[in-house]
C-alpha atoms as a printed R data frame, in Angstrom:
    type eleno elety resid chain resno       x       y       z
1   ATOM     1    CA   UNK     A     1  89.265  98.009  98.807
2   ATOM     2    CA   UNK     A     2  86.953  96.817  96.121
3   ATOM     3    CA   UNK     A     3  87.345  96.451  92.417
4   ATOM     4    CA   UNK     A     4  84.912  98.496  90.397
5   ATOM     5    CA   UNK     A     5  83.455  95.255  88.963
6   ATOM     6    CA   UNK     A     6  83.180  93.283  92.264
7   ATOM     7    CA   UNK     A     7  79.404  93.529  92.273
8   ATOM     8    CA   UNK     A     8  79.218  92.051  88.777
9   ATOM     9    CA   UNK     A     9  81.211  88.838  89.172
10  ATOM    10    CA   UNK     A    10  80.806  85.716  91.229
11  ATOM    11    CA   UNK     A    11  84.460  85.435  92.264
12  ATOM    12    CA   UNK     A    12  85.330  85.927  95.943
13  ATOM    13    CA   UNK     A    13  86.868  89.310  96.607
14  ATOM    14    CA   UNK     A    14  90.580  89.215  97.371
15  ATOM    15    CA   UNK     A    15  90.575  92.258  99.628
16  ATOM    16    CA   UNK     A    16  89.480  92.196 103.278
17  ATOM    17    CA   UNK     A    17  88.187  95.782 103.195
18  ATOM    18    CA   UNK     A    18  88.995  97.691 106.349
19  ATOM    19    CA   UNK     A    19  90.912 100.947 105.982
20  ATOM    20    CA   UNK     A    20  90.663 101.029 102.186
21  ATOM    21    CA   UNK     A    21  86.882 100.696 102.341
22  ATOM    22    CA   UNK     A    22  86.764 103.399 105.014
23  ATOM    23    CA   UNK     A    23  88.557 105.770 102.630
24  ATOM    24    CA   UNK     A    24  86.433 104.690  99.658
25  ATOM    25    CA   UNK     A    25  89.234 103.439  97.391
26  ATOM    26    CA   UNK     A    26  88.338 101.501  94.229
27  ATOM    27    CA   UNK     A    27  90.542  99.561  91.836
28  ATOM    28    CA   UNK     A    28  89.361 100.615  88.378
29  ATOM    29    CA   UNK     A    29  92.103  99.008  86.248
30  ATOM    30    CA   UNK     A    30  94.527  96.230  87.074
31  ATOM    31    CA   UNK     A    31  96.882  94.287  84.843
32  ATOM    32    CA   UNK     A    32 100.383  92.925  84.941
33  ATOM    33    CA   UNK     A    33 102.735  95.776  85.973
34  ATOM    34    CA   UNK     A    34  99.992  98.455  86.232
35  ATOM    35    CA   UNK     A    35  97.184  99.381  88.631
36  ATOM    36    CA   UNK     A    36  94.756 102.293  88.770
37  ATOM    37    CA   UNK     A    37  93.003 103.190  92.025
38  ATOM    38    CA   UNK     A    38  90.424 105.962  92.361
39  ATOM    39    CA   UNK     A    39  89.080 108.031  95.230
40  ATOM    40    CA   UNK     A    40  85.988 110.237  95.072
41  ATOM    41    CA   UNK     A    41  86.727 113.132  97.397
42  ATOM    42    CA   UNK     A    42  84.347 113.818 100.277
43  ATOM    43    CA   UNK     A    43  84.571 116.171 103.243
44  ATOM    44    CA   UNK     A    44  86.180 113.385 105.313
45  ATOM    45    CA   UNK     A    45  89.203 113.380 102.952
46  ATOM    46    CA   UNK     A    46  89.988 117.085 103.386
47  ATOM    47    CA   UNK     A    47  92.398 118.799 105.756
48  ATOM    48    CA   UNK     A    48  91.721 122.000 107.718
49  ATOM    49    CA   UNK     A    49  92.561 124.092 104.640
50  ATOM    50    CA   UNK     A    50  89.910 122.341 102.561
51  ATOM    51    CA   UNK     A    51  92.390 120.392 100.408
52  ATOM    52    CA   UNK     A    52  92.736 116.618 100.213
53  ATOM    53    CA   UNK     A    53  94.738 115.418 103.217
54  ATOM    54    CA   UNK     A    54  98.245 114.147 102.503
55  ATOM    55    CA   UNK     A    55  97.453 110.935 104.368
56  ATOM    56    CA   UNK     A    56  94.577 110.178 101.990
57  ATOM    57    CA   UNK     A    57  96.886 110.832  99.023
58  ATOM    58    CA   UNK     A    58  99.612 108.624 100.511
59  ATOM    59    CA   UNK     A    59  97.139 105.762 101.071
60  ATOM    60    CA   UNK     A    60  95.804 106.140  97.527
61  ATOM    61    CA   UNK     A    61  99.331 105.994  96.088
62  ATOM    62    CA   UNK     A    62 100.448 103.155  98.374
63  ATOM    63    CA   UNK     A    63  97.629 100.999  97.033
64  ATOM    64    CA   UNK     A    64  98.288 101.770  93.359
65  ATOM    65    CA   UNK     A    65 102.028 101.240  93.866
66  ATOM    66    CA   UNK     A    66 101.722  97.913  95.656
67  ATOM    67    CA   UNK     A    67  99.038  96.516  93.356
68  ATOM    68    CA   UNK     A    68 101.212  97.188  90.299
69  ATOM    69    CA   UNK     A    69 103.358  94.238  91.387
70  ATOM    70    CA   UNK     A    70 100.582  91.936  92.605
71  ATOM    71    CA   UNK     A    71  98.338  91.160  89.631
72  ATOM    72    CA   UNK     A    72  97.144  87.533  89.681
73  ATOM    73    CA   UNK     A    73  95.450  86.047  86.586
74  ATOM    74    CA   UNK     A    74  94.267  82.894  88.399
75  ATOM    75    CA   UNK     A    75  90.583  83.131  89.410
76  ATOM    76    CA   UNK     A    76  90.147  82.581  93.149
77  ATOM    77    CA   UNK     A    77  93.806  83.332  93.922
78  ATOM    78    CA   UNK     A    78  95.504  86.544  95.046
79  ATOM    79    CA   UNK     A    79  98.897  87.963  95.935
80  ATOM    80    CA   UNK     A    80  99.961  90.145  98.886
81  ATOM    81    CA   UNK     A    81 102.885  92.387  99.802
82  ATOM    82    CA   UNK     A    82 104.010  94.695 102.567
83  ATOM    83    CA   UNK     A    83 105.311  98.211 102.006
84  ATOM    84    CA   UNK     A    84 109.020  98.583 102.774
85  ATOM    85    CA   UNK     A    85 109.355 102.247 101.823
86  ATOM    86    CA   UNK     A    86 107.090 104.966 100.487
87  ATOM    87    CA   UNK     A    87 108.146 108.346  99.152
88  ATOM    88    CA   UNK     A    88 105.534 111.001  98.360
89  ATOM    89    CA   UNK     A    89 105.657 114.434  96.785
90  ATOM    90    CA   UNK     A    90 102.568 116.626  96.962
91  ATOM    91    CA   UNK     A    91 102.437 118.813  93.863
92  ATOM    92    CA   UNK     A    92  99.076 120.572  93.794
93  ATOM    93    CA   UNK     A    93  95.795 120.914  95.704
94  ATOM    94    CA   UNK     A    94  92.574 119.009  95.105
95  ATOM    95    CA   UNK     A    95  89.269 119.744  96.816
96  ATOM    96    CA   UNK     A    96  86.604 117.828  94.940
97  ATOM    97    CA   UNK     A    97  85.958 115.260  92.270
98  ATOM    98    CA   UNK     A    98  87.717 111.978  91.577
99  ATOM    99    CA   UNK     A    99  91.439 111.445  92.067
100 ATOM   100    CA   UNK     A   100  93.124 108.756  90.002
101 ATOM   101    CA   UNK     A   101  96.392 107.083  91.066
102 ATOM   102    CA   UNK     A   102  98.261 105.065  88.447
103 ATOM   103    CA   UNK     A   103 100.967 102.751  89.738
104 ATOM   104    CA   UNK     A   104 103.574 101.237  87.413
105 ATOM   105    CA   UNK     A   105 105.954  98.400  88.273
106 ATOM   106    CA   UNK     A   106 109.520  99.604  87.618
107 ATOM   107    CA   UNK     A   107 111.716  96.682  88.612
108 ATOM   108    CA   UNK     A   108 112.756  94.162  91.185
109 ATOM   109    CA   UNK     A   109 112.797  90.424  91.608
110 ATOM   110    CA   UNK     A   110 110.635  87.621  92.943
111 ATOM   111    CA   UNK     A   111 110.307  89.030  96.482
112 ATOM   112    CA   UNK     A   112 111.219  92.724  96.379
113 ATOM   113    CA   UNK     A   113 109.881  95.126  93.758
114 ATOM   114    CA   UNK     A   114 109.749  98.866  93.119
115 ATOM   115    CA   UNK     A   115 107.028 101.012  91.593
116 ATOM   116    CA   UNK     A   116 106.204 104.631  90.816
117 ATOM   117    CA   UNK     A   117 102.849 106.419  90.772
118 ATOM   118    CA   UNK     A   118 101.142 109.654  89.849
119 ATOM   119    CA   UNK     A   119  97.858 111.039  91.143
120 ATOM   120    CA   UNK     A   120  95.831 113.304  88.868
121 ATOM   121    CA   UNK     A   121  92.500 115.069  89.251
122 ATOM   122    CA   UNK     A   122  89.595 114.897  86.768
123 ATOM   123    CA   UNK     A   123  91.198 117.582  84.594
124 ATOM   124    CA   UNK     A   124  94.488 115.657  84.413
125 ATOM   125    CA   UNK     A   125  96.340 118.026  86.751
126 ATOM   126    CA   UNK     A   126  99.143 116.387  88.709
127 ATOM   127    CA   UNK     A   127  98.275 116.345  92.422
128 ATOM   128    CA   UNK     A   128 100.968 114.016  93.802
129 ATOM   129    CA   UNK     A   129 103.627 111.517  92.813
130 ATOM   130    CA   UNK     A   130 105.484 108.818  94.662
131 ATOM   131    CA   UNK     A   131 107.687 105.762  94.682
132 ATOM   132    CA   UNK     A   132 107.727 102.683  96.834
133 ATOM   133    CA   UNK     A   133 109.430  99.387  97.456
134 ATOM   134    CA   UNK     A   134 107.495  96.301  98.498
135 ATOM   135    CA   UNK     A   135 108.078  92.736  99.658
136 ATOM   136    CA   UNK     A   136 105.764  90.001  98.427
137 ATOM   137    CA   UNK     A   137 104.539  87.722 101.223
138 ATOM   138    CA   UNK     A   138 105.026  83.951 101.248
139 ATOM   139    CA   UNK     A   139 103.393  82.328  98.216
140 ATOM   140    CA   UNK     A   140 102.919  85.654  96.443
141 ATOM   141    CA   UNK     A   141 106.267  85.386  94.656
142 ATOM   142    CA   UNK     A   142 104.510  83.281  92.013
143 ATOM   143    CA   UNK     A   143 102.321  85.113  89.487
144 ATOM   144    CA   UNK     A   144  99.721  82.376  90.181
145 ATOM   145    CA   UNK     A   145  99.345  83.600  93.769
146 ATOM   146    CA   UNK     A   146  97.671  81.787  96.650
147 ATOM   147    CA   UNK     A   147  94.031  80.686  97.102
148 ATOM   148    CA   UNK     A   148  92.034  83.513  98.691
149 ATOM   149    CA   UNK     A   149  90.655  81.111 101.321
150 ATOM   150    CA   UNK     A   150  94.215  80.346 102.458
151 ATOM   151    CA   UNK     A   151  95.065  84.065 102.640
152 ATOM   152    CA   UNK     A   152  91.965  84.717 104.763
153 ATOM   153    CA   UNK     A   153  92.886  81.772 107.014
154 ATOM   154    CA   UNK     A   154  96.372  83.254 107.520
155 ATOM   155    CA   UNK     A   155  94.833  86.638 108.304
156 ATOM   156    CA   UNK     A   156  92.301  85.409 110.860
157 ATOM   157    CA   UNK     A   157  93.960  82.238 112.097
158 ATOM   158    CA   UNK     A   158  90.698  80.359 111.439
159 ATOM   159    CA   UNK     A   159  89.829  77.819 108.793
160 ATOM   160    CA   UNK     A   160  86.724  78.136 106.651
C-alpha cells in the first residue's frame, strides 16, 4: 500500500506492496491515533451482485484500523503489527467511486491496541464499520519505530 504522497518524497516507502497494491489501497491521511485509507472501486472489487465485495471492504478497514496505532514520526523508520481480531458490519452497498475508511485508535497498551473504523462512499453514506485488536511486532512498541531497512531484512531474511 502506498501513501498518496509517496511519489513526491525521497523517503523509502515503509510498505512492501503486495496484496494492498493489488487492491489499489492508498493511505491519504495518517497521524497519531488516526489513519485514512482510500479505495477507488473497479470491476475487480465487485461481487456477483455488482456491489463491492465484503473481502475488499474488510481489507480496507483492516488497514485503516491497524495503521491508526502505527504512526511513526521518525523519517526512515516504521512500525508493524499483526491483526488479532477483526469484526466487520456491512451497512450499505457501494458500486462505484471512492471509498474512504477512517480508523481511530481507541485504547490499549504498548503491545496490544484496539481501534474502530467506518467506511463511507463519496456522498458520505456509511457502507461498513468495524473494530479490531492488533499486536505490535518487536521494536514497534516504541513510537520511534524501527529502521525500514531492518524491517525489510526481517521480512526477506536478506541484508541490504
